[in-house]
PQR file with spaces between the fields and no chain letter, atoms N, CA, C, O and H, PARSE charges and radii, in Angstrom:
ATOM       1  N    MET     1      19.850    1.607   13.763 -0.4000 1.5000
ATOM       2  CA   MET     1      20.011    1.848   13.055 -0.0000 2.0000
ATOM       3  C    MET     1      20.205    2.938   11.470  0.5500 1.7000
ATOM       4  O    MET     1      20.428    2.180   10.527 -0.5500 1.4000
ATOM       5  N    SER     2      20.178    4.096   11.112 -0.4000 1.5000
ATOM       6  CA   SER     2      20.012    4.639   10.249 -0.0000 2.0000
ATOM       7  C    SER     2      19.926    4.493    8.999  0.5500 1.7000
ATOM       8  O    SER     2      20.545    3.562    8.485 -0.5500 1.4000
ATOM       9  H    SER     2      19.996    4.712   11.878  0.4000 1.0000
ATOM      10  N    ALA     3      18.811    5.741    7.858 -0.4000 1.5000
ATOM      11  CA   ALA     3      18.919    4.894    6.687 -0.0000 2.0000
ATOM      12  C    ALA     3      19.893    4.713    5.646  0.5500 1.7000
ATOM      13  O    ALA     3      19.889    4.171    4.541 -0.5500 1.4000
ATOM      14  H    ALA     3      18.308    6.497    8.276  0.4000 1.0000
ATOM      15  N    SER     4      20.755    5.356    6.365 -0.4000 1.5000
ATOM      16  CA   SER     4      21.836    5.194    4.640 -0.0000 2.0000
ATOM      17  C    SER     4      22.442    3.830    5.391  0.5500 1.7000
ATOM      18  O    SER     4      22.217    3.021    4.491 -0.5500 1.4000
ATOM      19  H    SER     4      20.759    5.796    7.263  0.4000 1.0000
ATOM      20  N    SER     5      22.968    3.173    6.293 -0.4000 1.5000
ATOM      21  CA   SER     5      23.217    2.344    7.011 -0.0000 2.0000
ATOM      22  C    SER     5      22.168    0.924    6.269  0.5500 1.7000
ATOM      23  O    SER     5      22.423   -0.236    5.945 -0.5500 1.4000
ATOM      24  H    SER     5      23.151    3.831    7.024  0.4000 1.0000
ATOM      25  N    GLN     6      21.361    1.488    6.253 -0.4000 1.5000
ATOM      26  CA   GLN     6      19.886    0.218    6.160 -0.0000 2.0000
ATOM      27  C    GLN     6      20.288   -0.558    4.904  0.5500 1.7000
ATOM      28  O    GLN     6      20.639   -1.702    4.618 -0.5500 1.4000
ATOM      29  H    GLN     6      21.154    2.430    6.515  0.4000 1.0000
ATOM      30  N    GLU     7      19.982    1.074    4.045 -0.4000 1.5000
ATOM      31  CA   GLU     7      20.982    0.530    2.501 -0.0000 2.0000
ATOM      32  C    GLU     7      21.405    0.153    2.083  0.5500 1.7000
ATOM      33  O    GLU     7      21.104   -0.575    1.137 -0.5500 1.4000
ATOM      34  H    GLU     7      19.697    2.004    4.277  0.4000 1.0000
ATOM      35  N    ASN     8      22.852    0.512    2.713 -0.4000 1.5000
ATOM      36  CA   ASN     8      23.772   -0.934    1.969 -0.0000 2.0000
ATOM      37  C    ASN     8      24.118   -2.364    2.692  0.5500 1.7000
ATOM      38  O    ASN     8      25.021   -3.183    2.524 -0.5500 1.4000
ATOM      39  H    ASN     8      23.096    1.103    3.482  0.4000 1.0000
ATOM      40  N    GLU     9      22.802   -2.282    3.718 -0.4000 1.5000
ATOM      41  CA   GLU     9      22.990   -3.948    4.433 -0.0000 2.0000
ATOM      42  C    GLU     9      21.005   -4.298    3.514  0.5500 1.7000
ATOM      43  O    GLU     9      19.877   -3.913    3.819 -0.5500 1.4000
ATOM      44  H    GLU     9      22.068   -1.617    3.854  0.4000 1.0000
ATOM      45  N    PRO    10      21.379   -4.899    2.742 -0.5600 1.5000
ATOM      46  CA   PRO    10      20.428   -4.951    2.201  0.2800 2.0000
ATOM      47  C    PRO    10      19.026   -6.428    3.088  0.5500 1.7000
ATOM      48  O    PRO    10      17.867   -6.818    2.946 -0.5500 1.4000
ATOM      49  N    ASN    11      20.200   -6.673    3.906 -0.4000 1.5000
ATOM      50  CA   ASN    11      19.677   -8.288    3.851 -0.0000 2.0000
ATOM      51  C    ASN    11      18.804   -7.762    5.652  0.5500 1.7000
ATOM      52  O    ASN    11      17.952   -8.382    6.289 -0.5500 1.4000
ATOM      53  H    ASN    11      21.141   -6.356    4.022  0.4000 1.0000
ATOM      54  N    ARG    12      19.301   -6.787    5.883 -0.4000 1.5000
ATOM      55  CA   ARG    12      18.034   -6.208    7.158 -0.0000 2.0000
ATOM      56  C    ARG    12      17.351   -5.278    6.956  0.5500 1.7000
ATOM      57  O    ARG    12      16.946   -4.431    7.752 -0.5500 1.4000
ATOM      58  H    ARG    12      19.992   -6.283    5.365  0.4000 1.0000
ATOM      59  N    LEU    13      17.105   -5.427    5.383 -0.4000 1.5000
ATOM      60  CA   LEU    13      15.553   -4.436    5.523 -0.0000 2.0000
ATOM      61  C    LEU    13      14.491   -5.021    5.943  0.5500 1.7000
ATOM      62  O    LEU    13      14.654   -5.912    6.777 -0.5500 1.4000
ATOM      63  H    LEU    13      17.434   -6.116    4.736  0.4000 1.0000
ATOM      64  N    ASN    14      13.134   -4.702    5.504 -0.4000 1.5000
ATOM      65  CA   ASN    14      11.869   -5.925    6.078 -0.0000 2.0000
ATOM      66  C    ASN    14      11.533   -5.622    4.546  0.5500 1.7000
ATOM      67  O    ASN    14      10.987   -4.642    4.039 -0.5500 1.4000
ATOM      68  H    ASN    14      13.002   -3.979    4.827  0.4000 1.0000
ATOM      69  N    TRP    15      12.135   -7.009    3.872 -0.4000 1.5000
ATOM      70  CA   TRP    15      11.422   -7.588    2.565 -0.0000 2.0000
ATOM      71  C    TRP    15       9.931   -7.887    2.528  0.5500 1.7000
ATOM      72  O    TRP    15       9.443   -8.239    3.602 -0.5500 1.4000
ATOM      73  H    TRP    15      12.579   -7.805    4.283  0.4000 1.0000
ATOM      74  N    ARG    16       9.061   -7.799    1.391 -0.4000 1.5000
ATOM      75  CA   ARG    16       7.860   -7.750    1.245 -0.0000 2.0000
ATOM      76  C    ARG    16       7.925   -8.785   -0.110  0.5500 1.7000
ATOM      77  O    ARG    16       8.473   -8.424   -1.151 -0.5500 1.4000
ATOM      78  H    ARG    16       9.458   -7.513    0.518  0.4000 1.0000
ATOM      79  N    LYS    17       7.397   -9.891    0.024 -0.4000 1.5000
ATOM      80  CA   LYS    17       6.705  -10.690   -1.519 -0.0000 2.0000
ATOM      81  C    LYS    17       5.436  -10.565   -1.437  0.5500 1.7000
ATOM      82  O    LYS    17       4.893  -10.502   -0.334 -0.5500 1.4000
ATOM      83  H    LYS    17       6.952  -10.185    0.870  0.4000 1.0000
ATOM      84  N    SER    18       4.649  -10.498   -2.739 -0.4000 1.5000
ATOM      85  CA   SER    18       3.341  -10.035   -3.139 -0.0000 2.0000
ATOM      86  C    SER    18       2.460  -10.937   -2.682  0.5500 1.7000
ATOM      87  O    SER    18       3.013  -11.988   -3.003 -0.5500 1.4000
ATOM      88  H    SER    18       5.089  -10.549   -3.635  0.4000 1.0000
ATOM      89  N    ALA    19       1.072  -11.343   -1.941 -0.4000 1.5000
ATOM      90  CA   ALA    19       0.555  -12.629   -1.312 -0.0000 2.0000
ATOM      91  C    ALA    19       0.386  -13.009   -2.913  0.5500 1.7000
ATOM      92  O    ALA    19       0.676  -14.188   -3.114 -0.5500 1.4000
ATOM      93  H    ALA    19       0.622  -10.489   -1.680  0.4000 1.0000
ATOM      94  N    ARG    20       0.127  -12.543   -3.676 -0.4000 1.5000
ATOM      95  CA   ARG    20      -0.477  -13.802   -4.868 -0.0000 2.0000
ATOM      96  C    ARG    20       0.626  -14.369   -5.212  0.5500 1.7000
ATOM      97  O    ARG    20       0.269  -15.276   -5.964 -0.5500 1.4000
ATOM      98  H    ARG    20      -0.108  -11.585   -3.513  0.4000 1.0000
ATOM      99  N    SER    21       2.161  -14.399   -5.091 -0.4000 1.5000
ATOM     100  CA   SER    21       3.177  -15.239   -5.163 -0.0000 2.0000
ATOM     101  C    SER    21       3.062  -16.152   -5.207  0.5500 1.7000
ATOM     102  O    SER    21       2.216  -16.594   -4.430 -0.5500 1.4000
ATOM     103  H    SER    21       2.451  -13.662   -4.481  0.4000 1.0000
ATOM     104  N    LEU    22       3.790  -17.174   -6.125 -0.4000 1.5000
ATOM     105  CA   LEU    22       3.688  -18.818   -5.797 -0.0000 2.0000
ATOM     106  C    LEU    22       4.759  -19.227   -4.938  0.5500 1.7000
ATOM     107  O    LEU    22       5.080  -18.331   -4.157 -0.5500 1.4000
ATOM     108  H    LEU    22       4.477  -16.815   -6.757  0.4000 1.0000
ATOM     109  N    ASN    23       5.532  -20.469   -4.807 -0.4000 1.5000
ATOM     110  CA   ASN    23       5.764  -20.427   -3.945 -0.0000 2.0000
ATOM     111  C    ASN    23       6.847  -21.457   -4.991  0.5500 1.7000
ATOM     112  O    ASN    23       7.567  -22.282   -4.428 -0.5500 1.4000
ATOM     113  H    ASN    23       5.271  -21.196   -5.442  0.4000 1.0000
ATOM     114  N    ASN    24       6.864  -21.390   -5.748 -0.4000 1.5000
ATOM     115  CA   ASN    24       7.991  -21.704   -6.616 -0.0000 2.0000
ATOM     116  C    ASN    24       9.683  -20.948   -6.318  0.5500 1.7000
ATOM     117  O    ASN    24      10.782  -21.488   -6.445 -0.5500 1.4000
ATOM     118  H    ASN    24       6.279  -20.720   -6.206  0.4000 1.0000
ATOM     119  N    GLY    25       9.375  -19.651   -5.928 -0.4000 1.5000
ATOM     120  CA   GLY    25      10.277  -18.883   -5.482 -0.0000 2.0000
ATOM     121  C    GLY    25      10.993  -18.134   -7.146  0.5500 1.7000
ATOM     122  O    GLY    25      12.174  -17.820   -7.289 -0.5500 1.4000
ATOM     123  H    GLY    25       8.483  -19.213   -5.826  0.4000 1.0000
ATOM     124  N    ASN    26      10.051  -18.016   -8.072 -0.4000 1.5000
ATOM     125  CA   ASN    26      10.466  -16.637   -8.716 -0.0000 2.0000
ATOM     126  C    ASN    26       9.597  -15.702   -8.109  0.5500 1.7000
ATOM     127  O    ASN    26       8.462  -16.128   -7.893 -0.5500 1.4000
ATOM     128  H    ASN    26       9.091  -18.271   -7.955  0.4000 1.0000
ATOM     129  N    CYS    27       9.904  -14.222   -7.691 -0.4000 1.5000
ATOM     130  CA   CYS    27       9.310  -13.521   -7.325 -0.0000 2.0000
ATOM     131  C    CYS    27      10.160  -12.337   -6.569  0.5500 1.7000
ATOM     132  O    CYS    27      11.062  -12.461   -5.741 -0.5500 1.4000
ATOM     133  H    CYS    27      10.826  -13.876   -7.866  0.4000 1.0000
ATOM     134  N    THR    28       9.788  -11.579   -6.924 -0.4000 1.5000
ATOM     135  CA   THR    28      10.460   -9.957   -6.319 -0.0000 2.0000
ATOM     136  C    THR    28      10.109   -9.843   -5.028  0.5500 1.7000
ATOM     137  O    THR    28       9.068  -10.185   -4.467 -0.5500 1.4000
ATOM     138  H    THR    28       9.055  -11.478   -7.596  0.4000 1.0000
ATOM     139  N    GLU    29      11.244   -9.240   -4.540 -0.4000 1.5000
ATOM     140  CA   GLU    29      10.813   -8.263   -3.297 -0.0000 2.0000
ATOM     141  C    GLU    29      10.627   -7.657   -3.223  0.5500 1.7000
ATOM     142  O    GLU    29      10.187   -7.400   -4.343 -0.5500 1.4000
ATOM     143  H    GLU    29      12.089   -8.962   -4.996  0.4000 1.0000
ATOM     144  N    VAL    30      10.470   -6.493   -2.437 -0.4000 1.5000
ATOM     145  CA   VAL    30      10.346   -5.038   -2.052 -0.0000 2.0000
ATOM     146  C    VAL    30      10.391   -4.695   -0.332  0.5500 1.7000
ATOM     147  O    VAL    30       9.933   -5.089    0.740 -0.5500 1.4000
ATOM     148  H    VAL    30      10.827   -6.702   -1.527  0.4000 1.0000
ATOM     149  N    ALA    31      11.263   -3.703   -0.910 -0.4000 1.5000
ATOM     150  CA   ALA    31      11.654   -3.083    0.841 -0.0000 2.0000
ATOM     151  C    ALA    31      11.127   -1.803    0.664  0.5500 1.7000
ATOM     152  O    ALA    31      10.502   -1.548   -0.365 -0.5500 1.4000
ATOM     153  H    ALA    31      11.636   -3.384   -1.782  0.4000 1.0000
ATOM     154  N    SER    32      11.290   -1.004    1.496 -0.4000 1.5000
ATOM     155  CA   SER    32      10.835    0.808    1.614 -0.0000 2.0000
ATOM     156  C    SER    32      12.075    1.554    2.695  0.5500 1.7000
ATOM     157  O    SER    32      11.854    1.539    3.906 -0.5500 1.4000
ATOM     158  H    SER    32      11.798   -1.212    2.333  0.4000 1.0000
ATOM     159  N    VAL    33      13.326    2.172    2.171 -0.4000 1.5000
ATOM     160  CA   VAL    33      13.811    3.484    3.413 -0.0000 2.0000
ATOM     161  C    VAL    33      13.991    4.133    2.537  0.5500 1.7000
ATOM     162  O    VAL    33      14.261    3.961    1.349 -0.5500 1.4000
ATOM     163  H    VAL    33      13.506    2.184    1.188  0.4000 1.0000
ATOM     164  N    SER    34      13.667    5.721    3.797 -0.4000 1.5000
ATOM     165  CA   SER    34      14.026    6.730    3.128 -0.0000 2.0000
ATOM     166  C    SER    34      13.382    7.077    1.496  0.5500 1.7000
ATOM     167  O    SER    34      14.078    7.241    0.494 -0.5500 1.4000
ATOM     168  H    SER    34      13.447    5.861    4.763  0.4000 1.0000
ATOM     169  N    GLY    35      12.186    7.122    1.547 -0.4000 1.5000
ATOM     170  CA   GLY    35      11.568    7.415    0.215 -0.0000 2.0000
ATOM     171  C    GLY    35      11.530    6.514   -0.608  0.5500 1.7000
ATOM     172  O    GLY    35      10.855    6.739   -1.613 -0.5500 1.4000
ATOM     173  H    GLY    35      11.621    6.989    2.361  0.4000 1.0000
ATOM     174  N    THR    36      12.230    5.171   -0.494 -0.4000 1.5000
ATOM     175  CA   THR    36      12.987    4.929   -1.367 -0.0000 2.0000
ATOM     176  C    THR    36      12.113    3.414   -1.601  0.5500 1.7000
ATOM     177  O    THR    36      11.623    2.842   -0.628 -0.5500 1.4000
ATOM     178  H    THR    36      12.779    4.988    0.322  0.4000 1.0000
ATOM     179  N    VAL    37      12.000    2.902   -2.893 -0.4000 1.5000
ATOM     180  CA   VAL    37      11.443    1.211   -2.907 -0.0000 2.0000
ATOM     181  C    VAL    37      12.964    0.627   -3.319  0.5500 1.7000
ATOM     182  O    VAL    37      13.853    1.463   -3.480 -0.5500 1.4000
ATOM     183  H    VAL    37      12.399    3.368   -3.683  0.4000 1.0000
ATOM     184  N    ILE    38      13.198   -0.451   -3.451 -0.4000 1.5000
ATOM     185  CA   ILE    38      14.120   -1.188   -3.206 -0.0000 2.0000
ATOM     186  C    ILE    38      13.070   -2.755   -3.803  0.5500 1.7000
ATOM     187  O    ILE    38      12.192   -3.425   -3.259 -0.5500 1.4000
ATOM     188  H    ILE    38      12.476   -1.131   -3.321  0.4000 1.0000
ATOM     189  N    VAL    39      13.547   -2.792   -4.753 -0.4000 1.5000
ATOM     190  CA   VAL    39      13.309   -4.378   -5.310 -0.0000 2.0000
ATOM     191  C    VAL    39      14.508   -5.241   -5.728  0.5500 1.7000
ATOM     192  O    VAL    39      15.497   -4.894   -6.373 -0.5500 1.4000
ATOM     193  H    VAL    39      14.260   -2.248   -5.195  0.4000 1.0000
ATOM     194  N    ARG    40      14.204   -6.421   -5.225 -0.4000 1.5000
ATOM     195  CA   ARG    40      15.190   -7.656   -5.734 -0.0000 2.0000
ATOM     196  C    ARG    40      14.307   -9.018   -5.990  0.5500 1.7000
ATOM     197  O    ARG    40      13.108   -9.285   -5.905 -0.5500 1.4000
ATOM     198  H    ARG    40      13.400   -6.703   -4.700  0.4000 1.0000
ATOM     199  N    ASP    41      15.529   -9.769   -6.358 -0.4000 1.5000
ATOM     200  CA   ASP    41      15.602  -11.014   -6.736 -0.0000 2.0000
ATOM     201  C    ASP    41      15.106  -11.836   -5.695  0.5500 1.7000
ATOM     202  O    ASP    41      15.773  -11.852   -4.661 -0.5500 1.4000
ATOM     203  H    ASP    41      16.503   -9.552   -6.427  0.4000 1.0000
ATOM     204  N    SER    42      13.880  -12.653   -5.760 -0.4000 1.5000
ATOM     205  CA   SER    42      14.319  -13.476   -4.192 -0.0000 2.0000
ATOM     206  C    SER    42      14.939  -14.968   -4.340  0.5500 1.7000
ATOM     207  O    SER    42      15.290  -15.556   -3.317 -0.5500 1.4000
ATOM     208  H    SER    42      13.339  -12.639   -6.600  0.4000 1.0000
ATOM     209  N    MET    43      15.065  -15.532   -5.511 -0.4000 1.5000
ATOM     210  CA   MET    43      15.846  -16.836   -5.701 -0.0000 2.0000
ATOM     211  C    MET    43      17.583  -15.883   -6.125  0.5500 1.7000
ATOM     212  O    MET    43      18.467  -16.546   -6.667 -0.5500 1.4000
ATOM     213  H    MET    43      14.781  -15.054   -6.342  0.4000 1.0000
ATOM     214  N    ASP    44      17.786  -14.666   -5.862 -0.4000 1.5000
ATOM     215  CA   ASP    44      19.139  -13.966   -5.932 -0.0000 2.0000
ATOM     216  C    ASP    44      19.320  -13.025   -5.233  0.5500 1.7000
ATOM     217  O    ASP    44      19.606  -11.986   -5.829 -0.5500 1.4000
ATOM     218  H    ASP    44      17.068  -14.127   -5.422  0.4000 1.0000
ATOM     219  N    PRO    45      19.231  -12.967   -3.590 -0.5600 1.5000
ATOM     220  CA   PRO    45      19.115  -11.992   -3.399  0.2800 2.0000
ATOM     221  C    PRO    45      20.073  -10.862   -3.265  0.5500 1.7000
ATOM     222  O    PRO    45      19.765   -9.672   -3.214 -0.5500 1.4000
ATOM     223  N    GLU    46      21.276  -11.371   -3.213 -0.4000 1.5000
ATOM     224  CA   GLU    46      22.428  -10.810   -2.772 -0.0000 2.0000
ATOM     225  C    GLU    46      23.199  -10.072   -4.096  0.5500 1.7000
ATOM     226  O    GLU    46      24.296   -9.511   -4.104 -0.5500 1.4000
ATOM     227  H    GLU    46      21.526  -12.339   -3.254  0.4000 1.0000
ATOM     228  N    THR    47      22.160  -10.286   -5.305 -0.4000 1.5000
ATOM     229  CA   THR    47      22.739   -9.386   -6.452 -0.0000 2.0000
ATOM     230  C    THR    47      21.958   -8.219   -6.777  0.5500 1.7000
ATOM     231  O    THR    47      20.961   -8.019   -6.082 -0.5500 1.4000
ATOM     232  H    THR    47      21.270  -10.741   -5.298  0.4000 1.0000
ATOM     233  N    LEU    48      22.241   -7.372   -7.752 -0.4000 1.5000
ATOM     234  CA   LEU    48      21.374   -6.116   -8.218 -0.0000 2.0000
ATOM     235  C    LEU    48      20.489   -6.159   -7.275  0.5500 1.7000
ATOM     236  O    LEU    48      20.181   -7.203   -6.700 -0.5500 1.4000
ATOM     237  H    LEU    48      23.050   -7.534   -8.317  0.4000 1.0000
ATOM     238  N    VAL    49      19.988   -5.013   -7.021 -0.4000 1.5000
ATOM     239  CA   VAL    49      18.939   -4.497   -6.531 -0.0000 2.0000
ATOM     240  C    VAL    49      18.287   -2.940   -7.856  0.5500 1.7000
ATOM     241  O    VAL    49      18.933   -2.156   -8.552 -0.5500 1.4000
ATOM     242  H    VAL    49      20.238   -4.165   -7.488  0.4000 1.0000
ATOM     243  N    LEU    50      16.776   -3.133   -7.645 -0.4000 1.5000
ATOM     244  CA   LEU    50      16.632   -1.795   -8.322 -0.0000 2.0000
ATOM     245  C    LEU    50      16.095   -0.706   -7.089  0.5500 1.7000
ATOM     246  O    LEU    50      15.671   -0.970   -5.964 -0.5500 1.4000
ATOM     247  H    LEU    50      16.252   -3.770   -7.080  0.4000 1.0000
ATOM     248  N    ARG    51      16.286    0.601   -7.757 -0.4000 1.5000
ATOM     249  CA   ARG    51      15.663    1.623   -6.181 -0.0000 2.0000
ATOM     250  C    ARG    51      15.017    2.819   -7.546  0.5500 1.7000
ATOM     251  O    ARG    51      15.395    3.372   -8.579 -0.5500 1.4000
ATOM     252  H    ARG    51      16.630    0.816   -8.671  0.4000 1.0000
ATOM     253  N    TYR    52      13.664    2.678   -6.534 -0.4000 1.5000
ATOM     254  CA   TYR    52      12.609    3.743   -7.218 -0.0000 2.0000
ATOM     255  C    TYR    52      11.984    4.532   -5.978  0.5500 1.7000
ATOM     256  O    TYR    52      11.772    4.085   -4.851 -0.5500 1.4000
ATOM     257  H    TYR    52      13.357    2.229   -5.695  0.4000 1.0000
ATOM     258  N    SER    53      11.687    6.118   -6.580 -0.4000 1.5000
ATOM     259  CA   SER    53      11.697    6.908   -5.589 -0.0000 2.0000
ATOM     260  C    SER    53       9.631    6.164   -5.211  0.5500 1.7000
ATOM     261  O    SER    53       8.865    5.349   -5.726 -0.5500 1.4000
ATOM     262  H    SER    53      11.860    6.481   -7.496  0.4000 1.0000
ATOM     263  N    ALA    54       9.630    6.762   -4.484 -0.4000 1.5000
ATOM     264  CA   ALA    54       8.399    6.269   -3.571 -0.0000 2.0000
ATOM     265  C    ALA    54       7.146    6.466   -4.993  0.5500 1.7000
ATOM     266  O    ALA    54       6.326    5.584   -5.249 -0.5500 1.4000
ATOM     267  H    ALA    54      10.253    7.424   -4.066  0.4000 1.0000
ATOM     268  N    ARG    55       7.235    7.692   -5.718 -0.4000 1.5000
ATOM     269  CA   ARG    55       6.406    8.567   -6.188 -0.0000 2.0000
ATOM     270  C    ARG    55       6.029    7.501   -7.318  0.5500 1.7000
ATOM     271  O    ARG    55       4.908    7.119   -7.655 -0.5500 1.4000
ATOM     272  H    ARG    55       7.901    8.409   -5.510  0.4000 1.0000
ATOM     273  N    SER    56       7.525    7.057   -7.905 -0.4000 1.5000
ATOM     274  CA   SER    56       7.455    6.244   -9.599 -0.0000 2.0000
ATOM     275  C    SER    56       7.182    4.587   -9.101  0.5500 1.7000
ATOM     276  O    SER    56       7.119    3.672   -9.923 -0.5500 1.4000
ATOM     277  H    SER    56       8.436    7.367   -7.632  0.4000 1.0000
ATOM     278  N    TRP    57       7.050    4.405   -7.760 -0.4000 1.5000
ATOM     279  CA   TRP    57       6.378    3.420   -7.517 -0.0000 2.0000
ATOM     280  C    TRP    57       5.196    3.152   -7.301  0.5500 1.7000
ATOM     281  O    TRP    57       4.838    2.025   -7.642 -0.5500 1.4000
ATOM     282  H    TRP    57       7.101    5.148   -7.092  0.4000 1.0000
ATOM     283  N    VAL    58       4.149    4.090   -6.651 -0.4000 1.5000
ATOM     284  CA   VAL    58       3.240    4.134   -6.412 -0.0000 2.0000
ATOM     285  C    VAL    58       2.176    4.315   -7.784  0.5500 1.7000
ATOM     286  O    VAL    58       1.170    3.635   -7.989 -0.5500 1.4000
ATOM     287  H    VAL    58       4.439    5.006   -6.374  0.4000 1.0000
ATOM     288  N    SER    59       2.667    5.353   -8.586 -0.4000 1.5000
ATOM     289  CA   SER    59       2.697    5.366  -10.085 -0.0000 2.0000
ATOM     290  C    SER    59       2.284    4.594  -11.433  0.5500 1.7000
ATOM     291  O    SER    59       1.435    4.706  -12.317 -0.5500 1.4000
ATOM     292  H    SER    59       3.484    5.906   -8.419  0.4000 1.0000
ATOM     293  N    PHE    60       3.705    3.470  -10.992 -0.4000 1.5000
ATOM     294  CA   PHE    60       4.052    1.914  -11.422 -0.0000 2.0000
ATOM     295  C    PHE    60       2.564    0.793  -11.018  0.5500 1.7000
ATOM     296  O    PHE    60       1.850    0.166  -11.801 -0.5500 1.4000
ATOM     297  H    PHE    60       4.395    3.379  -10.274  0.4000 1.0000
ATOM     298  N    LEU    61       2.494    0.893   -9.308 -0.4000 1.5000
ATOM     299  CA   LEU    61       1.536   -0.139   -8.819 -0.0000 2.0000
ATOM     300  C    LEU    61      -0.362    0.270   -9.400  0.5500 1.7000
ATOM     301  O    LEU    61      -1.296   -0.464   -9.722 -0.5500 1.4000
ATOM     302  H    LEU    61       3.074    1.401   -8.672  0.4000 1.0000
ATOM     303  N    ASP    62      -0.167    2.213   -9.266 -0.4000 1.5000
ATOM     304  CA   ASP    62      -1.439    2.412   -9.982 -0.0000 2.0000
ATOM     305  C    ASP    62      -1.773    1.719  -11.202  0.5500 1.7000
ATOM     306  O    ASP    62      -2.791    1.045  -11.357 -0.5500 1.4000
ATOM     307  H    ASP    62       0.592    2.809   -9.004  0.4000 1.0000
ATOM     308  N    ALA    63      -0.426    2.009  -12.483 -0.4000 1.5000
ATOM     309  CA   ALA    63      -0.826    1.271  -13.950 -0.0000 2.0000
ATOM     310  C    ALA    63      -1.200    0.064  -13.692  0.5500 1.7000
ATOM     311  O    ALA    63      -2.242   -0.497  -14.030 -0.5500 1.4000
ATOM     312  H    ALA    63       0.401    2.557  -12.357  0.4000 1.0000
ATOM     313  N    THR    64      -0.373   -0.308  -13.114 -0.4000 1.5000
ATOM     314  CA   THR    64      -0.599   -2.097  -13.079 -0.0000 2.0000
ATOM     315  C    THR    64      -2.078   -2.564  -12.446  0.5500 1.7000
ATOM     316  O    THR    64      -2.547   -3.699  -12.529 -0.5500 1.4000
ATOM     317  H    THR    64       0.474    0.148  -12.838  0.4000 1.0000
ATOM     318  N    ARG    65      -2.478   -1.818  -12.025 -0.4000 1.5000
ATOM     319  CA   ARG    65      -3.609   -2.305  -10.888 -0.0000 2.0000
ATOM     320  C    ARG    65      -5.018   -2.241  -12.315  0.5500 1.7000
ATOM     321  O    ARG    65      -5.901   -3.035  -12.641 -0.5500 1.4000
ATOM     322  H    ARG    65      -2.096   -0.895  -11.958  0.4000 1.0000
ATOM     323  N    GLN    66      -4.440   -0.395  -13.009 -0.4000 1.5000
ATOM     324  CA   GLN    66      -5.766   -0.405  -14.271 -0.0000 2.0000
ATOM     325  C    GLN    66      -5.284   -1.327  -15.400  0.5500 1.7000
ATOM     326  O    GLN    66      -5.861   -1.536  -16.467 -0.5500 1.4000
ATOM     327  H    GLN    66      -3.722    0.249  -12.744  0.4000 1.0000
ATOM     328  N    GLY    67      -4.219   -1.798  -15.006 -0.4000 1.5000
ATOM     329  CA   GLY    67      -4.235   -3.020  -16.512 -0.0000 2.0000
ATOM     330  C    GLY    67      -3.344   -2.256  -17.244  0.5500 1.7000
ATOM     331  O    GLY    67      -4.046   -2.131  -18.248 -0.5500 1.4000
ATOM     332  H    GLY    67      -3.751   -1.628  -14.139  0.4000 1.0000
ATOM     333  N    ARG    68      -2.589   -1.804  -17.439 -0.4000 1.5000
ATOM     334  CA   ARG    68      -2.282   -0.635  -18.677 -0.0000 2.0000
ATOM     335  C    ARG    68      -0.281   -1.533  -19.213  0.5500 1.7000
ATOM     336  O    ARG    68       0.414   -1.140  -20.150 -0.5500 1.4000
ATOM     337  H    ARG    68      -2.019   -1.904  -16.624  0.4000 1.0000
ATOM     338  N    TYR    69       0.019   -2.513  -18.393 -0.4000 1.5000
ATOM     339  CA   TYR    69       0.984   -3.464  -18.705 -0.0000 2.0000
ATOM     340  C    TYR    69       0.602   -4.654  -19.272  0.5500 1.7000
ATOM     341  O    TYR    69       1.475   -5.232  -19.918 -0.5500 1.4000
ATOM     342  H    TYR    69      -0.546   -2.832  -17.632  0.4000 1.0000
ATOM     343  N    ASP    70      -0.838   -5.338  -19.170 -0.4000 1.5000
ATOM     344  CA   ASP    70      -1.627   -6.319  -19.861 -0.0000 2.0000
ATOM     345  C    ASP    70      -1.383   -6.774  -20.853  0.5500 1.7000
ATOM     346  O    ASP    70      -1.260   -7.928  -21.265 -0.5500 1.4000
ATOM     347  H    ASP    70      -1.548   -4.868  -18.645  0.4000 1.0000
ATOM     348  N    SER    71      -1.308   -5.818  -21.268 -0.4000 1.5000
ATOM     349  CA   SER    71      -0.635   -6.251  -23.446 -0.0000 2.0000
ATOM     350  C    SER    71       0.614   -6.118  -23.668  0.5500 1.7000
ATOM     351  O    SER    71       1.049   -6.215  -24.816 -0.5500 1.4000
ATOM     352  H    SER    71      -1.408   -4.881  -20.934  0.4000 1.0000
ATOM     353  N    ILE    72       1.594   -5.818  -22.374 -0.4000 1.5000
ATOM     354  CA   ILE    72       3.395   -6.160  -22.782 -0.0000 2.0000
ATOM     355  C    ILE    72       3.937   -7.636  -22.668  0.5500 1.7000
ATOM     356  O    ILE    72       4.168   -8.259  -21.632 -0.5500 1.4000
ATOM     357  H    ILE    72       1.241   -5.739  -21.442  0.4000 1.0000
ATOM     358  N    GLY    73       4.085   -8.047  -23.966 -0.4000 1.5000
ATOM     359  CA   GLY    73       4.528   -9.392  -23.789 -0.0000 2.0000
ATOM     360  C    GLY    73       5.040  -10.334  -25.270  0.5500 1.7000
ATOM     361  O    GLY    73       5.429  -11.497  -25.157 -0.5500 1.4000
ATOM     362  H    GLY    73       3.898   -7.541  -24.807  0.4000 1.0000
């Protein structure tokens, strides 16, 4: 399956949840294809997905690990 056809069929992607995710279903899932990271709501996987460049995603993860978002709320 080509990358472009995978993007059109999000249910066929290799979706992952965080190991720290609770079993209550309030989670996001991520998948990657063609240098893009795709994020969706695990409770409503058929709706909107968000797409980020791999570089943007890595930057977000680094900032999260450094605690830059800890005071947002």
